[in-house]
C-alpha positions as CSV (number, residue, x, y, z in Angstrom):
1,M,0.0,0.0,0.0
2,C,2.8,2.4,0.8
3,K,4.7,1.4,-2.3
4,R,1.6,2.2,-4.3
5,T,1.1,5.4,-2.7
6,A,4.7,6.4,-3.1
7,S,4.5,5.5,-6.9
8,L,1.4,7.6,-7.3
9,F,3.0,10.5,-5.5
10,F,6.3,10.2,-7.7
11,V,3.9,10.2,-11.0
12,F,2.1,13.2,-9.6
13,C,5.4,15.1,-9.0
14,L,6.7,14.1,-12.5
15,L,3.5,15.4,-14.3
16,V,3.5,18.7,-12.1
17,G,7.3,19.1,-13.1
18,I,6.5,18.6,-16.8
19,V,3.5,21.0,-16.6
20,Y,5.7,23.5,-14.9
21,A,8.8,23.1,-17.4
22,R,6.2,23.6,-20.3
23,L,4.8,26.8,-18.8
24,I,8.4,28.0,-18.4
25,I,9.0,27.4,-22.2
26,I,5.6,29.0,-23.2
27,V,6.3,32.0,-21.1
28,E,9.9,32.6,-22.0
29,G,9.2,31.8,-25.6
30,G,6.4,34.3,-25.7
31,Y,8.7,37.1,-24.0
32,N,11.4,36.5,-26.5
33,T,9.1,36.8,-29.4
34,A,7.6,40.1,-27.9
35,S,11.1,41.3,-27.3
36,V,12.1,40.8,-30.8
37,R,9.0,42.2,-32.3
38,G,9.4,45.4,-30.0
39,H,12.8,46.4,-31.3
40,T,13.4,48.9,-34.0
41,V,15.6,51.1,-35.7
42,S,14.6,54.1,-37.3
43,A,15.8,57.1,-39.4
44,T,14.2,60.4,-39.7
45,V,14.5,61.0,-43.6
46,S,12.7,64.5,-44.0
47,E,11.4,67.1,-42.0
48,S,8.5,69.8,-42.8
49,R,7.3,72.9,-41.7
50,G,4.1,75.0,-42.2
51,M,3.2,75.9,-45.5
52,I,3.5,79.4,-47.4
53,Y,0.6,80.0,-50.0
54,D,0.0,82.9,-52.4
55,C,-3.4,84.6,-52.3
56,R,-5.2,81.7,-54.0
57,L,-3.8,79.2,-51.7
58,R,-1.3,77.8,-54.2
59,P,2.0,76.7,-52.6
60,L,5.1,78.8,-52.7
61,V,7.3,76.2,-50.9
62,N,7.0,72.5,-50.8
63,C,6.0,72.4,-54.5
64,E,8.3,69.6,-55.5
65,N,8.9,66.0,-54.6
66,E,12.4,64.2,-54.4
67,S,12.4,60.2,-54.7
68,F,14.4,58.2,-52.3
69,I,15.1,54.5,-51.4
70,A,15.8,53.3,-47.9
71,V,17.6,49.9,-47.5
72,K,17.5,47.6,-44.4
73,P,20.6,47.5,-42.2
74,S,21.5,44.2,-43.6
75,L,24.3,43.0,-45.9
76,R,22.0,40.7,-47.6
77,S,19.7,43.6,-48.3
78,F,22.4,45.6,-49.5
79,E,23.4,43.0,-52.1
80,S,19.9,42.5,-53.3
81,V,19.5,46.3,-54.2
82,K,23.0,47.0,-55.0
83,E,22.3,47.7,-58.7
84,K,19.9,50.3,-57.9
85,I,22.3,52.3,-55.9
86,P,24.3,55.0,-58.0
87,E,27.8,53.8,-57.9
88,Q,29.4,56.9,-56.3
89,L,26.9,56.3,-53.3
90,R,27.7,52.6,-52.7
91,D,30.5,53.2,-50.3
92,N,28.4,55.4,-48.1
93,V,25.3,53.1,-48.3
94,L,27.3,50.1,-47.3
95,K,29.2,52.2,-44.3
96,E,25.6,53.1,-43.0
97,I,24.3,49.3,-43.2
98,S,27.6,48.1,-41.6
99,G,26.9,50.5,-38.7
100,G,23.5,48.9,-38.1
101,R,21.6,52.0,-39.6
102,I,19.0,52.3,-42.4
103,A,20.6,53.7,-45.5
104,V,18.8,56.1,-47.6
105,F,19.7,57.6,-51.0
106,K,18.3,59.5,-53.8
107,S,16.9,57.5,-56.4
108,A,14.0,57.7,-59.2
109,G,13.6,53.9,-58.8
110,V,10.6,52.3,-57.4
111,I,11.0,49.2,-55.1
112,S,8.9,47.6,-52.3
113,N,10.2,44.3,-50.8
114,T,11.5,42.9,-47.6
115,D,14.9,44.4,-48.3
116,A,14.0,48.2,-49.3
117,V,11.2,50.7,-50.0
118,S,11.0,53.9,-52.0
119,F,9.3,56.9,-50.9
120,S,8.7,60.5,-51.7
121,A,9.9,63.7,-49.7
122,V,8.9,67.2,-50.2
123,K,11.5,69.6,-51.1
124,R,11.2,73.0,-49.4
125,Y,12.5,75.3,-52.2
126,S,12.6,74.7,-55.8
127,D,16.0,75.3,-57.6
128,D,14.5,78.0,-59.6
129,G,12.4,79.2,-56.7
130,L,9.7,81.7,-57.1
131,C,9.4,85.0,-54.9
132,V,12.7,84.1,-53.1
133,H,13.4,87.5,-51.4
134,T,9.9,87.5,-50.0
135,V,9.6,84.0,-48.9
136,G,13.2,83.9,-47.5
137,Y,15.1,80.7,-46.6
138,I,15.8,78.5,-43.4
139,D,19.2,77.4,-42.1
140,S,20.3,73.8,-41.5
141,D,18.5,73.9,-38.1
142,K,15.4,74.7,-39.8
143,K,15.2,78.3,-38.5
144,G,13.9,81.0,-40.7
145,V,16.6,83.5,-41.5
146,S,14.9,85.9,-43.8
147,G,11.5,86.9,-45.3
148,V,8.3,85.3,-44.3
149,E,10.4,82.2,-43.1
150,K,11.9,84.4,-40.5
151,Y,8.9,86.6,-39.4
152,Y,6.7,83.7,-39.2
153,D,9.3,81.3,-37.8
154,N,7.3,80.2,-34.6
155,L,4.1,79.6,-36.4
156,L,5.6,77.6,-39.3
157,N,7.6,75.5,-36.8
158,S,4.6,74.8,-34.8
159,K,3.3,73.2,-38.0
160,S,6.4,70.9,-38.4
161,G,6.3,67.3,-39.1
162,S,8.6,64.4,-39.9
163,L,9.0,61.5,-42.1
164,K,10.6,58.5,-40.6
165,I,11.6,54.8,-41.9
166,I,11.3,52.1,-39.3
167,C,12.9,48.7,-39.4
168,D,12.1,45.7,-37.0
169,V,15.0,44.1,-35.5
170,D,15.9,41.4,-33.0
171,A,17.5,41.9,-29.6
172,H,21.0,42.1,-31.1
173,S,19.8,44.8,-33.5
174,N,19.8,42.6,-36.6
175,A,17.3,43.2,-39.1
176,L,14.5,40.7,-39.0
177,E,14.0,38.6,-42.2
178,G,10.8,38.8,-44.0
179,E,9.7,42.1,-42.4
180,K,9.2,45.2,-44.6
181,L,10.4,48.6,-43.8
182,K,7.5,50.9,-42.6
183,V,7.2,54.6,-43.8
184,Q,5.8,56.5,-40.8
185,S,4.4,60.2,-41.2
186,E,4.0,62.3,-38.1
187,N,2.2,65.4,-39.3
188,Y,4.6,65.5,-42.3
189,N,3.9,68.0,-45.1
190,S,1.0,69.5,-43.1
191,R,-1.3,71.9,-45.2
192,A,-1.5,74.4,-42.3
193,G,0.5,77.7,-42.6
194,V,0.1,81.3,-43.8
195,A,-1.2,82.7,-47.0
196,L,0.2,85.9,-48.6
197,T,-1.2,88.6,-50.6
198,V,1.1,87.7,-53.6
199,D,-0.3,86.2,-56.8
200,R,2.0,83.4,-58.1
201,D,1.1,84.1,-61.6
202,I,1.7,87.8,-61.3
203,Q,5.1,87.2,-59.6
204,K,6.3,84.8,-62.5
205,I,5.4,87.4,-65.1
206,C,7.4,90.2,-63.1
207,E,10.5,87.8,-62.7
208,D,10.3,86.9,-66.4
209,A,10.1,90.6,-67.3
210,L,13.2,91.5,-65.5
211,E,15.1,88.7,-67.1
212,E,13.5,89.2,-70.6
213,Y,14.9,92.9,-70.7
214,G,18.3,92.1,-69.0
215,I,17.7,93.9,-65.7
216,E,20.4,92.3,-63.7
217,K,20.1,94.7,-60.6
218,G,16.6,96.1,-59.9
219,A,13.0,95.2,-59.0
220,A,9.4,95.1,-59.9
221,V,6.3,95.5,-57.8
222,V,2.8,95.1,-58.4
223,L,0.0,96.2,-56.1
224,D,-3.8,95.8,-56.2
225,V,-5.2,99.6,-56.7
226,K,-8.1,99.0,-54.5
227,T,-6.7,97.2,-51.5
228,A,-2.8,98.0,-52.0
229,Q,-2.2,94.2,-51.4
230,I,1.1,93.2,-52.8
231,R,0.7,90.9,-55.9
232,A,4.2,90.6,-56.7
233,M,7.6,91.9,-55.5
234,A,10.4,90.7,-57.7
235,S,14.1,91.5,-56.9
236,V,17.1,90.7,-59.0
237,P,19.6,89.1,-58.6
238,E,18.3,86.4,-56.7
239,F,20.0,83.8,-54.2
240,S,19.7,80.2,-54.0
241,Q,17.5,79.2,-51.1
242,N,18.7,75.7,-51.3
243,E,22.4,76.8,-51.2
244,P,22.4,80.3,-49.8
245,A,26.3,80.2,-48.9
246,K,27.1,80.3,-52.5
247,S,25.7,83.8,-52.8
248,L,27.6,85.4,-49.7
249,N,30.3,86.8,-51.7
250,D,28.6,87.7,-54.8
251,K,29.4,91.5,-55.7
252,N,25.8,92.1,-56.9
253,S,24.5,91.5,-53.3
254,P,21.6,89.1,-54.3
255,F,20.5,89.0,-50.6
256,I,19.2,92.7,-50.9
257,N,15.6,93.0,-51.5
258,R,15.6,95.8,-53.9
259,A,11.8,96.0,-54.1
260,I,11.9,97.4,-50.7
261,T,15.2,99.2,-50.7
262,P,15.0,103.2,-50.9
263,Y,16.6,104.8,-54.0
264,A,16.8,108.4,-55.4
265,V,13.4,108.5,-57.3
266,G,13.8,111.3,-59.8
267,S,10.8,112.3,-62.1
268,I,8.3,109.8,-60.8
269,F,8.2,112.3,-57.8
270,K,6.6,114.9,-60.1
271,A,3.2,113.3,-59.5
272,V,3.4,114.2,-55.9
273,V,4.4,117.8,-56.8
274,S,1.3,117.9,-59.2
275,A,-1.0,116.7,-56.5
276,A,0.1,119.3,-54.0
277,A,0.1,122.1,-56.4
278,L,-3.4,121.0,-57.6
279,E,-4.7,120.8,-53.9
280,S,-3.2,124.3,-53.3
281,G,-5.6,125.6,-55.9
282,I,-3.0,126.1,-58.8
283,E,-4.7,125.3,-62.1
284,S,-3.5,122.5,-64.4
285,S,-3.4,125.1,-67.1
286,T,-0.8,127.1,-65.4
287,Q,1.8,127.8,-68.1
288,F,5.6,128.3,-68.1
289,N,7.9,129.1,-71.0
290,C,11.0,126.4,-70.7
291,E,13.9,128.1,-72.3
292,G,16.2,125.1,-71.6
293,N,16.9,126.1,-68.0
294,I,15.8,128.0,-64.8
295,K,17.6,130.0,-62.5
296,V,17.1,129.6,-58.7
297,G,18.9,132.0,-56.6
298,S,22.6,131.8,-57.9
299,Q,22.2,128.1,-59.2
300,V,21.0,127.3,-62.7
301,F,19.0,124.1,-63.2
302,N,19.1,122.7,-66.8
303,C,16.4,120.9,-68.7
304,H,17.1,117.7,-70.5
305,K,16.2,119.6,-73.8
306,K,18.8,122.1,-73.8
307,T,16.9,124.3,-76.5
308,G,13.9,124.2,-74.3
309,H,10.3,123.0,-74.5
310,G,8.7,126.5,-75.0
311,V,5.2,127.1,-73.2
312,L,4.0,124.2,-71.4
313,N,1.0,123.4,-69.2
314,L,0.9,120.6,-66.5
315,Y,0.0,118.0,-69.1
316,S,2.6,118.8,-71.6
317,A,5.2,119.3,-69.0
318,T,4.5,115.9,-67.3
319,A,4.7,114.3,-70.9
320,N,8.0,115.9,-71.7
321,S,9.3,115.6,-68.1
322,C,10.4,119.1,-68.1
323,N,12.4,119.9,-64.9
324,P,12.2,123.9,-65.1
325,Y,8.4,123.7,-65.2
326,F,8.2,121.5,-62.1
327,I,10.8,123.7,-60.4
328,N,8.6,126.8,-61.1
329,L,5.6,124.7,-59.8
330,A,7.2,123.7,-56.6
331,L,8.1,127.4,-55.9
332,M,4.6,128.4,-56.5
333,T,3.2,125.8,-54.3
334,G,5.7,125.8,-51.3
335,K,7.8,123.3,-49.6
336,E,5.2,122.7,-46.8
337,K,2.5,121.6,-48.9
338,I,4.8,119.4,-51.1
339,C,6.4,117.6,-47.9
340,E,2.8,117.3,-46.4
341,M,1.6,115.6,-49.6
342,A,4.4,113.2,-49.8
343,G,4.0,112.2,-46.2
344,N,0.4,111.7,-46.6
345,L,1.3,109.2,-49.7
346,G,3.5,107.2,-47.4
347,L,7.0,108.7,-48.3
348,G,9.4,108.5,-45.3
349,K,7.2,106.0,-43.3
350,Q,8.3,102.3,-42.9
351,I,5.7,99.7,-44.2
352,E,4.8,96.7,-42.0
353,L,4.7,93.9,-44.5
354,C,3.5,91.4,-41.8
355,D,4.1,90.9,-38.0
356,G,7.3,92.4,-37.3
357,W,8.7,92.8,-40.8
358,F,9.3,96.5,-41.7
359,A,10.2,97.7,-45.0
360,P,12.6,100.7,-44.7
361,G,10.8,104.2,-44.8
362,G,13.5,105.8,-46.9
363,V,14.1,109.5,-46.5
364,L,11.7,112.3,-46.8
365,P,13.1,115.6,-45.9
366,D,10.9,117.9,-43.8
367,A,10.0,121.3,-44.8
368,A,12.3,122.8,-42.1
369,S,15.3,121.2,-43.7
370,L,14.7,122.6,-47.2
371,V,16.6,125.9,-46.2
372,S,17.0,127.4,-49.6
373,P,14.8,127.7,-52.7
374,Q,17.6,125.5,-54.4
375,D,16.9,122.8,-51.9
376,L,13.1,122.8,-53.0
377,A,14.2,123.0,-56.6
378,N,15.9,119.7,-56.2
379,L,13.1,118.2,-54.7
380,A,10.8,119.3,-57.4
381,F,12.1,116.7,-59.7
382,G,12.8,114.0,-57.0
383,Q,16.5,114.8,-56.2
384,G,18.2,115.9,-53.1
385,K,17.9,113.9,-49.9
386,L,14.9,112.1,-51.1
387,L,14.7,108.4,-51.1
388,A,12.1,105.9,-51.6
389,S,11.5,102.3,-52.6
390,P,9.9,100.7,-55.4
391,L,7.1,99.5,-53.1
392,Q,6.5,103.1,-51.6
393,M,6.3,104.6,-55.2
394,A,4.0,101.9,-56.4
395,A,1.7,102.9,-53.3
396,V,1.9,106.5,-54.5
397,Y,0.6,105.7,-58.1
398,A,-1.9,103.4,-56.5
399,A,-3.4,106.2,-54.7
400,V,-3.7,108.4,-57.9
401,A,-5.2,105.5,-59.6
402,N,-7.7,104.8,-56.7
403,S,-9.1,108.3,-57.2
404,G,-6.8,110.0,-54.5
405,V,-7.4,107.3,-51.8
406,Y,-4.2,106.0,-50.2
407,R,-3.8,102.7,-48.4
408,T,-0.5,101.2,-47.0
409,P,0.6,98.1,-48.9
410,S,0.3,94.8,-47.1
411,L,1.5,91.2,-47.7
412,M,-0.1,89.1,-45.0
413,Q,-3.6,87.6,-45.9
414,S,-4.3,84.8,-43.6
415,I,-3.4,81.8,-41.4
416,T,-4.9,78.5,-42.5
417,D,-5.5,75.0,-40.8
418,E,-4.5,71.5,-41.9
419,N,-7.7,71.7,-44.4
420,R,-6.5,74.9,-45.8
421,I,-9.5,76.8,-44.3
422,E,-8.7,80.4,-43.1
423,I,-8.7,80.5,-39.3
424,M,-7.6,84.1,-39.0
425,R,-7.7,86.7,-41.5
426,A,-5.3,89.9,-41.8
427,E,-7.2,93.3,-41.7
428,L,-6.2,95.6,-44.4
429,P,-4.7,99.0,-43.2
430,A,-7.4,101.7,-43.1
431,N,-7.6,103.9,-46.2
432,R,-7.6,107.5,-46.3
433,R,-8.0,110.3,-48.8
434,V,-5.1,112.4,-49.6
435,M,-6.3,114.4,-52.5
436,S,-9.5,115.2,-54.0
437,E,-11.0,112.9,-56.7
438,S,-10.7,115.9,-59.3
439,T,-7.1,116.3,-58.7
440,A,-6.3,112.5,-58.9
441,E,-8.2,112.6,-62.4
442,I,-6.3,115.4,-63.7
443,I,-2.9,113.6,-62.7
444,K,-4.1,110.5,-64.2
445,G,-4.8,112.4,-67.3
446,T,-1.2,113.9,-67.3
447,L,0.3,110.3,-66.9
448,L,-1.9,109.0,-69.8
449,E,-0.5,111.8,-72.0
450,T,2.9,110.8,-70.9
451,V,2.3,107.3,-72.2
452,E,0.5,108.5,-75.3
453,N,2.6,111.3,-76.4
454,G,5.5,111.7,-74.3
455,S,8.6,110.2,-72.7
456,G,6.6,107.0,-71.8
457,R,5.8,105.7,-75.3
458,A,7.7,102.6,-74.8
459,A,5.2,101.5,-72.1
460,K,2.2,101.5,-74.3
461,P,1.0,97.9,-74.8
462,D,-1.3,96.6,-77.4
463,G,-5.0,96.6,-76.6
464,I,-4.9,98.2,-73.4
465,K,-4.7,101.9,-72.2
466,V,-2.2,102.5,-69.4
467,A,-0.7,105.6,-67.8
468,G,2.5,106.2,-66.3
469,K,5.8,108.3,-65.8
470,T,9.5,107.6,-66.6
471,A,12.5,108.7,-64.5
472,T,16.2,108.8,-64.6
473,A,17.6,109.7,-61.1
474,Q,21.0,110.7,-60.2
475,S,22.6,108.5,-57.5
476,G,25.7,110.2,-56.4
477,E,27.7,107.2,-57.0
478,F,30.3,106.6,-59.6
479,D,31.5,103.6,-61.5
480,E,35.3,102.8,-62.3
481,D,35.3,105.4,-65.1
482,K,33.9,108.2,-63.0
483,N,30.7,108.1,-64.8
484,E,27.6,108.6,-62.3
485,I,25.5,105.7,-61.8
486,V,21.8,106.5,-62.5
487,R,18.7,104.7,-61.2
488,T,16.1,104.5,-63.9
489,W,12.4,104.0,-63.2
490,F,8.8,103.7,-64.6
491,C,5.7,103.9,-62.4
492,G,2.2,103.5,-63.8
493,F,-1.2,101.9,-63.6
494,F,-3.7,99.8,-65.8
495,P,-6.1,99.6,-67.3
496,Y,-6.7,103.4,-67.4
497,E,-10.5,103.6,-67.5
498,S,-10.8,101.4,-64.4
499,P,-7.2,100.8,-62.8
500,E,-6.6,97.3,-61.2
501,Y,-2.8,97.2,-60.9
502,S,-0.3,99.9,-60.0
503,V,3.4,99.0,-60.9
504,A,6.9,100.3,-60.1
505,I,9.9,99.1,-61.8
506,I,13.7,100.1,-61.2
507,K,17.0,99.3,-62.8
508,E,19.8,100.2,-60.5
509,D,22.5,101.0,-63.1
510,G,20.6,102.1,-66.2
511,N,20.4,104.4,-69.2
512,G,17.1,106.1,-68.9
513,G,13.4,105.2,-67.7
514,A,12.1,105.2,-71.1
515,A,14.6,102.6,-72.6
516,D,15.1,100.4,-69.4
517,C,12.0,100.3,-67.5
518,A,9.0,101.4,-69.9
519,P,9.1,98.1,-72.0
520,V,9.3,96.2,-68.7
521,F,5.9,97.9,-67.7
522,K,4.5,96.9,-71.0
523,Y,5.3,93.4,-70.8
524,I,3.8,93.1,-67.4
525,A,0.6,95.0,-68.4
526,E,0.3,92.8,-71.4
527,K,0.8,89.4,-69.6
528,I,-1.3,90.3,-66.7
529,S,-4.1,91.4,-69.0
530,Q,-4.0,88.2,-70.8
531,M,-4.4,86.1,-67.5
């Protein structure tokens, strides 16, 4: 009996031992499997930040994709895709894989197996980028350095995301056979961001126009006449957003945004003098006999036509850009009224393009600083200390086109969410009347006469009536041959009957506004009208 009991007890213990051992195997086996499945190596292959759109919510960044292939950290995987790896990259790819890292390289090939996967990543900037001075660029740490990238850095960074490649590995970091690489997006290429007032099509037209007419250093600005929203700001030369370091030592200073840089303006300022004179009660029929020069105090100011223009009124004087006429008109009007009108038209004042980004105000001498009649004479045709940017002058001509109502230019339109829906819209700067409607109509007429029969004839496009003014401004700078460098301009608006766009164009080192800039205006007006 005892022997039977002992035998049964022994069998019982043996069975318990077997069950216990089996449980250990199951538990340990399950743990090891979970451990293998829970180990991964990953590589962040691309990072994105918030979008920058034009006024129609068309992207100005992240417009292109680049193709890549990622390879498992496995020598077998390397051998299987070796032929798809560009020969000059194979050593680097092998080095990454040998170090237990996922290797990534550019390739137009398509692959998806257990060794490698192809994927696309957005490219922040195109090589032939559009609107580069306005958009700006980011550094290697993804921090905005200039333009909208800089002034909306925090907002754009808050919409950042990443694209990762993930590989399952065992406890010894060996890639698991039979498991595919995974492409994981974490808010990558979010649609959220900021929308600007820029119109991508108009921007392209302006950039093409500057190139077409060989303006190597200069700018073109287009404003919406009614709102003064900036539809284009083109500046040349441009810099590479992808490789900005290459432009650091360029003698032509491509980082300068010439659209917002103040320059001597010359005769395009005559529209301001005209406005001040007309608002002071001086008639447009007021005549002056130009004999080729005018003497103010002890100084003689010459006309560009040495033999003189003869008897002129405001229309013919503007069309012929006669300096003696406008000097006489300025002396009749007085420095206080001219400086007041210029200030009301935004000259001498900074322009806040968007939060924290202020375009320079240039220089508007106050009336007290014009101590002599000769100082006022210089101001009459836009010389002396006066400096203004193409953006400012486009706004001046927009006010004339808008029946005498001025509005400060703006660049910011709205903030958008992930669905490209506006969640906050920028308010337009307040408008204000700076001259009567009748004054504006007379000035519009003088600028029409300038294009139809005067110095601006080269700006006249086919099939559309426009108005504008040329200028050739002394800079006080000289080249190596001691010839003075001049700034050449054209400012105008179109269509004449119901103006929609105001345009300012400058060439830094030009010959004359009629030859350099008027044809650029014609090109821009024609192309926009065909949109």
